[in-house]
N, C-alpha and C positions, 0 to 999 in steps of 0.2 A: 555819335560811335568813337568807342575809349580812344581807338591806337588810329584818328584822324587816319584812314583807310577802307579800299568802298571793293565790291565786291567778292568774291570768296573765301573764308580763314583756310579749310582743310581744300587737302588736296583729296579730287577726286576717284584717283587711285589706289587702294591700300595693299600692303601684300601680309600675310598671316610669317612668324617669326618663328623660331623654335630659342629658347633660350638655350643654352648645349654647358649652362656650370654654372656654379653658385655665384665668380668672382662678372659674369656677366652680363648677372640680373643685379651686381649694386652697383657693377655701372648702365645700364640700360634706368636702374630707381635714377642715382646723377643726372640724368641728363634730361629728363623727363623739371623733374626736382629744378633743376637749369636753367627750363623754357625759358619763364615770365622774366627772369633776371636781364637775359637772352635778346630778350624783348623792348627791358626798362619798363617794365610792368611796377615790376619792383626792383630794392638797391637787395636785399637778401631771402634767397630760396622760401625763409623759414616765413617769408611776411608775405608768402600767396595765398588769401581763405580756400582758396577752392585743391589744392593741393594735400592731396596726409597722407605722412609716408607713416608706417607702425613703425616709430622707434625703437623697435627690433628690427628689425629692415638696411636701419645704419648702421647696423657694427660691422661689418663688413669697409667702415670705412680705416 
C-alpha cells in the first residue's frame, strides 16, 4: 500500500455539516486541498491529481 499502513483509511463514523458562509466554505476547501500535503504524499496541493477545485472557488484566498 502506498502509505505503508494497514487497516481502514476512512473513519466508520461521519456526520453532516452545514456550511454557514462563504468564508467557512473557503476554509473547508483549503482543508481538503491540504490533506495530501499533510499526509506527505505531495509537496503542494496542486500536485495531487485526485483533487480538483474550480479556480473560481479559490478566489477567497
